[in-house]
C-alpha positions as a printed NumPy array, in Angstrom:
array([[ -0.281,   0.146,  -0.155],
       [  1.622,   3.227,  -0.824],
       [  0.811,   6.003,   1.983],
       [  1.394,   9.505,   2.367],
       [  0.549,  12.072,   4.951],
       [  1.235,  15.732,   3.926],
       [  3.287,  17.593,   6.744],
       [  2.338,  21.185,   5.26 ],
       [  0.94 ,  22.635,   2.594],
       [  2.159,  26.452,   3.037],
       [  4.442,  28.401,   1.079],
       [  7.383,  30.711,   2.409],
       [  6.684,  32.141,   5.732],
       [  3.711,  29.199,   6.603],
       [ -0.192,  30.577,   7.772],
       [  0.672,  32.62 ,   9.676],
       [  4.142,  33.838,   8.631],
       [  5.934,  36.122,  11.513],
       [  5.525,  38.801,  10.126],
       [  2.482,  38.913,   7.892],
       [ -0.625,  40.483,   9.252],
       [ -2.685,  40.056,   5.959],
       [ -6.405,  39.193,   5.843],
       [ -5.157,  34.775,   6.448],
       [ -2.293,  35.407,   8.62 ],
       [ -4.8  ,  37.982,  10.769],
       [ -7.384,  34.906,  10.562],
       [ -5.362,  32.453,  11.241],
       [ -3.812,  33.674,  14.952],
       [ -6.898,  35.183,  16.061],
       [-10.335,  33.43 ,  14.632],
       [ -9.428,  29.669,  13.091],
       [ -6.441,  27.851,  14.001],
       [ -7.374,  25.279,  11.416],
       [ -5.705,  27.733,   8.943],
       [ -2.986,  27.407,  10.306],
       [ -0.184,  25.441,   8.009],
       [  3.23 ,  24.641,   8.079],
       [  5.544,  25.209,   4.637],
       [  5.002,  22.312,   1.689],
       [  6.06 ,  18.556,   2.277],
       [  4.716,  15.366,   2.233],
       [  6.264,  12.456,   3.362],
       [  5.27 ,   8.357,   1.444],
       [  6.226,   5.36 ,   2.867],
       [  5.619,   1.448,   0.57 ],
       [  5.661,  -0.429,   4.346],
       [  4.318,   2.168,   6.713],
       [  7.42 ,   1.998,   8.487],
       [  9.822,   3.899,   6.409],
       [  9.101,   6.417,   5.069],
       [ 11.054,  10.04 ,   2.92 ],
       [ 10.148,  13.535,   2.656],
       [  9.68 ,  14.688,   0.045],
       [ 11.34 ,  18.319,   0.367],
       [ 13.114,  18.997,   3.984],
       [ 10.876,  22.277,   4.954],
       [ 11.844,  25.134,   7.853],
       [  9.432,  23.421,  10.167],
       [ 10.372,  19.954,   9.561],
       [ 10.608,  19.641,  13.748],
       [  7.402,  20.103,  14.425],
       [  5.854,  18.243,  11.814],
       [  8.294,  15.851,  12.932],
       [  7.009,  16.204,  16.026],
       [  3.186,  16.474,  14.851],
       [  3.209,  12.963,  13.078],
       [  3.432,  10.26 ,  14.537],
       [  4.428,   7.754,  11.328],
       [  7.467,   9.69 ,  11.575],
       [  8.947,   9.282,  15.767],
       [ 11.756,   7.274,  16.815],
       [ 10.575,   3.892,  18.044],
       [  9.289,   3.589,  21.283],
       [ 12.07 ,   2.568,  24.173],
       [ 15.728,   3.117,  21.817],
       [ 18.033,   5.858,  22.264],
       [ 18.526,   6.89 ,  18.265],
       [ 16.139,   6.322,  16.268],
       [ 13.998,   7.688,  13.011],
       [ 11.885,   6.321,  10.274],
       [ 12.589,   8.565,   7.749],
       [ 14.684,   7.222,   5.638],
       [ 15.751,   9.534,   2.926],
       [ 15.057,  12.844,   1.695],
       [ 13.952,  13.415,  -2.082],
       [ 14.289,  17.272,  -2.908],
       [ 12.519,  19.09 ,  -6.474],
       [ 14.41 ,  22.358,  -6.061],
       [ 16.9  ,  24.454,  -4.028],
       [ 14.541,  26.769,  -2.587],
       [ 14.713,  27.773,   1.126],
       [ 11.222,  26.113,   0.924],
       [ 12.739,  22.635,   0.267],
       [ 16.265,  22.745,   1.967],
       [ 16.397,  24.479,   5.024],
       [ 14.834,  21.31 ,   7.211],
       [ 17.616,  19.127,   6.377],
       [ 19.61 ,  22.043,   8.895],
       [ 17.231,  20.092,  11.779],
       [ 18.093,  16.323,  10.546],
       [ 22.106,  16.274,  11.689],
       [ 21.73 ,  14.37 ,  14.801],
       [ 23.828,  11.78 ,  13.554],
       [ 20.826,   9.319,  11.988],
       [ 21.392,   7.785,   8.768],
       [ 18.932,   8.679,   5.323],
       [ 20.407,   9.471,   1.976],
       [ 19.36 ,  13.2  ,   0.011],
       [ 17.973,  12.151,  -3.654],
       [ 18.358,  15.806,  -6.149],
       [ 19.583,  16.908,  -9.133],
       [ 23.758,  17.849,  -9.821],
       [ 22.17 ,  21.268,  -9.194],
       [ 20.613,  21.344,  -6.161],
       [ 23.487,  19.21 ,  -4.895],
       [ 25.567,  22.056,  -6.108],
       [ 23.752,  24.552,  -3.701],
       [ 24.272,  22.645,  -0.835],
       [ 28.049,  21.407,  -1.477],
       [ 28.831,  24.778,  -2.081],
       [ 27.326,  26.207,   1.312],
       [ 29.544,  24.697,   4.147],
       [ 26.572,  25.662,   6.744],
       [ 25.188,  21.953,   5.124],
       [ 28.69 ,  20.116,   5.948],
       [ 26.876,  19.825,   9.59 ],
       [ 25.321,  16.455,   7.734],
       [ 28.222,  14.225,   7.88 ],
       [ 29.083,  12.406,   4.859],
       [ 29.553,   9.162,   7.318],
       [ 25.689,   8.717,   8.042],
       [ 24.487,  11.262,   5.255],
       [ 24.846,  10.213,   1.58 ],
       [ 23.56 ,  12.288,  -1.485],
       [ 23.233,  10.639,  -4.366],
       [ 22.015,  12.148,  -7.839],
       [ 19.261,  11.992,  -9.487],
       [ 18.363,  12.832, -13.104],
       [ 15.814,  14.121, -15.263],
       [ 13.018,  11.101, -16.609],
       [ 15.271,   8.012, -14.859],
       [ 13.43 ,   6.188, -12.767],
       [ 15.005,   5.224,  -9.428],
       [ 14.224,   3.452,  -6.089],
       [ 15.07 ,   5.056,  -3.11 ],
       [ 17.477,   2.25 ,  -0.154],
       [ 16.9  ,   1.913,   2.993],
       [ 19.924,   2.938,   5.596],
       [ 20.83 ,  -0.8  ,   5.675],
       [ 21.384,  -0.389,   1.616],
       [ 17.951,  -2.733,   1.268],
       [ 14.986,  -1.992,  -1.267],
       [ 12.179,   0.9  ,   0.039],
       [  9.477,  -0.795,  -2.484],
       [  9.235,   2.64 ,  -4.217],
       [  9.875,   3.839,  -7.46 ],
       [ 10.219,   7.457,  -8.535],
       [ 10.559,   9.422, -11.935],
       [ 11.963,  12.818, -12.224],
       [ 10.932,  15.102, -14.875],
       [ 11.299,  18.143, -15.482],
       [  8.874,  20.908, -15.074],
       [  8.711,  25.04 , -16.525],
       [  9.925,  27.057, -13.411],
       [ 12.785,  29.087, -12.06 ],
       [ 16.008,  28.76 ,  -9.592],
       [ 16.587,  29.447,  -6.593],
       [ 15.665,  33.69 ,  -5.74 ],
       [ 18.731,  33.697,  -3.486],
       [ 20.863,  33.089,  -6.731],
       [ 19.424,  35.141,  -8.57 ],
       [ 21.546,  37.876, -10.506],
       [ 24.618,  35.81 ,  -8.95 ],
       [ 27.007,  32.972, -10.439],
       [ 25.168,  28.917,  -9.452],
       [ 27.712,  26.866,  -8.26 ],
       [ 26.324,  24.364, -11.632],
       [ 26.541,  26.26 , -13.854],
       [ 23.831,  28.745, -15.493],
       [ 21.708,  27.092, -17.769],
       [ 18.77 ,  25.959, -14.834],
       [ 17.774,  22.271, -16.639],
       [ 17.185,  20.383, -13.5  ],
       [ 15.995,  23.762, -11.434],
       [ 12.714,  22.663, -10.903],
       [ 11.334,  19.698, -10.916],
       [  8.191,  17.187, -11.067],
       [  8.181,  13.327,  -9.331],
       [  6.559,  10.418, -10.275],
       [  5.979,   8.493,  -6.507],
       [  5.041,   5.086,  -6.991],
       [  4.529,   1.43 ,  -4.785],
       [  6.145,  -1.088,  -7.159],
       [  4.569,  -3.885,  -5.668],
       [  0.901,  -2.525,  -6.719],
       [  1.456,  -0.209,  -9.352],
       [ -0.042,   2.588,  -7.723],
       [  1.507,   5.768,  -7.769],
       [  0.926,  10.143,  -7.669],
       [  2.377,  13.322,  -8.72 ],
       [  4.039,  16.038,  -6.882],
       [  4.261,  18.837,  -8.378],
       [  5.301,  21.984,  -5.799],
       [  6.388,  24.676,  -8.362],
       [  5.19 ,  24.999, -11.9  ],
       [  5.607,  27.908, -13.69 ],
       [  2.88 ,  26.715, -16.678],
       [  1.5  ,  23.001, -17.88 ],
       [  2.258,  22.7  , -21.042],
       [  0.802,  19.523, -23.702],
       [  3.436,  17.037, -22.205],
       [  2.83 ,  17.976, -18.729],
       [ -0.355,  17.223, -19.362],
       [ -0.039,  13.977, -21.15 ],
       [  1.556,  13.488, -17.993],
       [ -0.698,  14.107, -16.06 ],
       [ -4.   ,  12.345, -17.344],
       [ -5.903,   9.693, -15.548],
       [ -3.621,   9.79 , -12.662],
       [ -5.707,   8.864,  -8.91 ],
       [ -3.602,  11.561,  -6.657],
       [ -1.598,  15.049,  -7.785],
       [ -0.307,  17.415,  -5.311],
       [  0.051,  20.621,  -7.052],
       [  1.397,  24.577,  -7.037],
       [ -1.172,  26.233,  -5.523],
       [  1.404,  29.704,  -4.716],
       [ -0.86 ,  32.236,  -5.803],
       [ -4.8  ,  32.995,  -6.855],
       [ -3.837,  35.602,  -9.62 ],
       [ -0.866,  36.631, -10.793],
       [ -0.637,  39.449,  -9.794],
       [ -1.891,  38.975,  -5.868],
       [  1.153,  39.888,  -4.042],
       [  1.196,  43.833,  -5.793],
       [ -2.37 ,  43.798,  -5.497],
       [ -2.543,  42.833,  -1.777],
       [  1.016,  45.064,  -1.27 ],
       [  2.514,  42.184,   0.165],
       [  5.875,  41.867,  -2.574],
       [  6.526,  43.01 ,  -5.785],
       [  6.745,  40.038,  -7.471],
       [  4.515,  38.485,  -9.391],
       [  3.746,  34.881,  -8.849],
       [  5.42 ,  34.376, -12.595],
       [  8.194,  36.138, -11.462],
       [  8.844,  33.688,  -9.025],
       [  8.045,  31.083, -10.315],
       [  5.071,  29.073, -10.008],
       [  1.285,  29.38 , -12.088],
       [ -1.807,  30.99 , -10.847],
       [ -4.898,  28.816,  -9.571],
       [ -7.161,  30.535, -11.545],
       [ -7.441,  32.382, -15.059],
       [ -7.706,  30.891, -18.278],
       [ -3.734,  29.286, -18.325],
       [ -4.303,  28.896, -14.788],
       [ -3.504,  25.188, -12.786],
       [ -7.639,  24.873, -12.393],
       [ -8.352,  25.554, -16.057],
       [ -5.163,  24.024, -17.456],
       [ -5.99 ,  20.467, -15.684],
       [ -9.15 ,  19.904, -16.467],
       [-10.863,  17.197, -18.133],
       [ -7.525,  15.264, -17.678],
       [ -9.552,  12.376, -15.82 ],
       [ -6.778,  13.15 , -12.269],
       [ -8.624,  11.46 ,  -9.822],
       [ -7.54 ,  13.687,  -6.713],
       [ -6.357,  17.261,  -7.05 ],
       [ -4.608,  18.797,  -4.107],
       [ -3.096,  22.143,  -4.366],
       [  0.388,  22.714,  -2.203],
       [  2.756,  25.273,  -1.147],
       [ -0.033,  27.674,  -0.879],
       [  0.478,  31.207,  -0.436],
       [ -0.152,  32.972,   2.767],
       [ -1.912,  35.833,   0.587],
       [ -3.582,  33.516,  -1.641],
       [ -7.538,  34.119,  -0.568],
       [ -9.093,  30.732,  -1.511],
       [ -7.04 ,  29.654,   2.101],
       [-10.138,  30.815,   3.442],
       [-12.74 ,  28.575,   3.377],
       [-15.785,  30.773,   3.133],
       [-14.087,  32.789,   0.686],
       [-15.449,  32.773,  -3.373],
       [-11.944,  31.355,  -4.391],
       [-12.44 ,  28.456,  -2.034],
       [-15.811,  27.995,  -3.612],
       [-14.299,  27.625,  -7.14 ],
       [-11.879,  26.174,  -6.943],
       [-13.873,  23.005,  -4.7  ],
       [-16.909,  23.733,  -7.641],
       [-13.497,  22.759,  -9.643],
       [-12.46 ,  19.336,  -8.069],
       [ -9.606,  21.047,  -6.498],
       [ -8.942,  20.626,  -2.539],
       [ -6.578,  22.042,  -0.125],
       [ -4.841,  19.886,   3.063],
       [ -4.716,  20.05 ,   6.277],
       [ -1.093,  19.485,   7.838],
       [ -1.689,  16.258,   8.986],
       [ -3.665,  14.73 ,   5.746],
       [ -3.099,  10.516,   5.582],
       [ -3.821,   9.288,   1.547],
       [ -3.24 ,   5.458,   0.561],
       [ -3.715,   3.846,  -2.443]])
């Protein structure tokens, strides 16, 4: 059985963001605690005992504490069921949580060479001793099976593929440690259980939906998809920033080229938005935007949501 736990569904900063007084963050603090969400990540397992994180958010310690499946075994002084972390990009949202995993438990980091180059170029990640934490490159359109710390099979098969996006924002205007061609900066994943063939897709960042992407996702039983903003100029219109969604490498939910319309009619079994910014009005359960998304068959998951395939 393929098991998935949503550890967090929010974009950078979470909900509420520490310094934000927007309507969503204000409501999450004072009126509706169920709106609160940590930064986007999921955990996946083929056996229910060994888990792989898809991205390591800055909220990882909090997420592990809130997720019993990720707790150490009772009676063991040092143990973790987390066998590895698969990174889909090099943004802070995806890699900062690795620093919360520096206490010596063995696991493997799987990432594109461009993301591994970012980790290698920043000595703060050297706290993840290579003795315990292996780093394995993954290649676009080449499936791999992540392994358990003892080298045995996990029962999962992961296919990384390139999606439209952009490099980490903190490298804008700077030389990328792996060069500036951009290939591999933003990945989607097809994650399957080898025994049953059950699978789902994970895309925490995507700038637009291409024909190739539609072909991949058509008929999928489950898709996690980039839900950063409702409209492209959302941050600007709200006075919260000066970048558009496209400028950050993220598609909008709404509009003729947005995710809702672009992925309509593909017979996807279950569609969940992930990496949702606190500026996005679709987070508010009674908002017109939320109702529009739900009418189109989309869900916004709460932290801790469990799915079995």
